[in-house]
N, C-alpha and C positions, 0 to 999 in steps of 0.2 A: 384559216387552215392552210398549211403549205402543201404543195403538190407532192404526193408520194410517187406518182407515175405521170410521165409526160411523153406523149408520142407526137412527133413533128414530121410532117411531109413524108409519111411512110409509103414506100412503093414495094410491092411484093408480086413476083411473077411466077407462073408455072410455065416454063418454056417461053413461048412467045405471047402467052396470054397474061395480061396484067390484071391481077385479082384485086390489089389495093392500089389506088391511084392518088397518092398524096394525102393519106389519112392523118389527121391530127386530133388529139384528144388529151384530156388531163383528168386525173383522179386525185383528189385531195386525201390526205391522211384521215381515216375514219369515215369517209364517204361510202355510200352505195350508189354506183353509177350503172345504168342500164343502157345496153346497145340493142336497138330494135332494127329489124330489117327482114325482108323476105328471103326465101331460098336463093342462093347465088349472089347475095349482096356482098359477101366477103367476111361475114362475122367469124366463122370458124378459122379462116385464114388469119384474121387479126389475132385471135386467141393463140393460135399455134406460133405466130411470130413473136408474141409477147413471152411465150414459154421457151423460145429458142429452138422449137421444132422445125421452123422454117426460117431461112435466112433472108433478110430484107435486101432488095436490090439497092435501095438508097433510103435515106431518112434516118431518124434518130428515135431510139426508145430509151428514155432516161428514167431510172428507178432509184429513188433515194440518192439523187445527184450522181449516179453512176451510169455510164453508157452500157446498154445490154446488147446492142447489135453486134453479132459476131461471137457472143458468149455461148458456151456449151449449155445445153438444157439442164444438166445436173448441177452446174454451178449457179444457174439462175434459181433453181429450187433452194439451194443453200443460202442464197441472198434473201429468201423470205417470200418467194412467189410460188404458189401451188395452184394447180389446175384440176378441176373435176371435168373430164372431157365429155363431149357429145357422145351419146350412146353408152355412157357409164363405164364400159370397158373394165369391169371387175375380172379377177382371175377365177373363173368358174369352178375349177377343180381344187381350189384352196378354200379353207374355211373363212368365215367372216373375220375371225381374229387374226388369221394369217394374212389376209388382205390388209387389215389395218396395220399390222406390224411391218409389212413391206413399205407402207407409207412413211414409216418412221426411220427409213434407212439413213437419212442425213443427220439424224439426231443421236445424241449419246444414248447407249443402250439403257443406261440408268433412268432415262426419262420416259421410256416406252410405256411402262405400266401406268404412269400418271397421265400421259397423253391419251391412252386408251380409255382410262376411266372418265376423262373429260368428254370423249366422244360418246361413250355409253350414257353419260348424263344427258347429253343433247339428244341422242337417238336411243332411247331405252329398248326399242325393238331389236336393235343390233345386239344388245347384251343378251336378250332372250335367244337370239339366233347365233350366238358367237361360235358354236361348234358345228354349225350347219354349212354345207358347201355353198359358196356364193352363187353358183349356177342354178341352185334350186330356189333361190329367193324370188319373191315377186318383183315386178319392175320398180315399184316404189321403194322396196327394201334395198334393191341394188343401187338406186339413186342415193339413198341415205348412206350406203356403204361407200360409194364413190366420193361423196362429200366428206364423209368421215375419214377416209384414207388421205384426202388432201389436208384435212385439219391435223393429221398426225405429224405433219412437218412443222407445225406451229407457225403458220404463215402470217405475215403482216398484210399481204395482198392475196385474196382468194379469187381465182378466175373460175367462173361457172359458165359452161357452154351448154345451153338448152337444158336446164335442170327439169323442166316440165315435160320433155319430149316423151310421147307415148303413154303418159300417165292419166288416170281418171281424175276428174275435177276435184274430188274430195282429197285425193292423195296430193295433188298439186297444191291445194290450199295448205295442207299440213307441212309440206316441204318448205313453202315460202314462210310459214310461221316460224319454222326452225331457222331459216336464213335470217330472219329479223332478230332472233335470239343471238345468233352468231355475230351479227353486226353490232349488237349492243355490248358485246364483250370487247369491242374496239378493233375487230378485224375489218380492214378495208375490202370492199367487194366490188368487182366488175363482173356484171352478169350479161351474157348474150341470151336473148330469149325471143321466141316468136309469140309467146303469150304476153302481148304488150301490156294488157291491163294489170296482170299480176306483177310484172316487172316494174311498172311505173308506180304501183302502190307500195312496193318495197323500196324503190330508189329515191335518192335525193335529187339527182339530175339524170338526164338521158340524152342520148344521141340517136339519130336515125341514119343508118348506113344504106345507101342505095347504089348498087352496081359499082362497088369499090370506092365510093366517095361519101363523105359526110354531108348529108343534105340538111339536117336540122340539129340544133343543140339548144336545150332550154332546161328549166327546172322540170321535175317530174310532174308537178301539178299543172304547169302550163302545157306540157305535151299531152297530158290526159284531156285537157280542155280544148286542144287544138282540133279544128274541124278537119284539117289535112291528115292528122294522125288518126283521128276517129274513122275517117273514110277508108284509109289504107290499111289500118291494123286493128282497130277496136271493134268494128262492126256495131251491131245494135246491142243495147242493154247496158 
């Protein structure tokens, strides 16, 4: 498989504070790749950099053989990269359907209804709630909506930032089952996640990000079996 995304020696700073210190990674077409790390490791900074919401100080982000550093965020979406952000960030005063339609703003209007139908097929609960204000949904339903909104762009690469955050274990299991279904349609997925066990069960490969640097890279199976990863991120069970 050829690489769809390649990040090389990426440095990103907030003022004088360097959040990413030479990060490199790759994601092949059709892969699911997980990035693990504790709070403050730089995971969200990485995702925001890939989306064009933060500008890199130096380094390269290559997507489909095109350099993305310096590109506007809306143009990156049009290239086929969509992000479901940490904290979901749905528009609470708009309905479920209105939130989804906003996600399709880069697509021809003629494709909106078809894309929405695909999202409803993946997340039937959203169809049931389509006329409900997003702010009144449960946390799990809002997470489904955030992912669905990203899928409305018809992405080749889906960026997921902490999809399990604040959700009950049964809801997390359901969300990750849906993510596997999405991956099976051919969408490439890069997921940042503190729930390391769930992320590695979903992923083909994984990276461990520590204080702005990549500390480990391996297959998901090897990371799950790693005593270092178990001690730091998996706990007992």
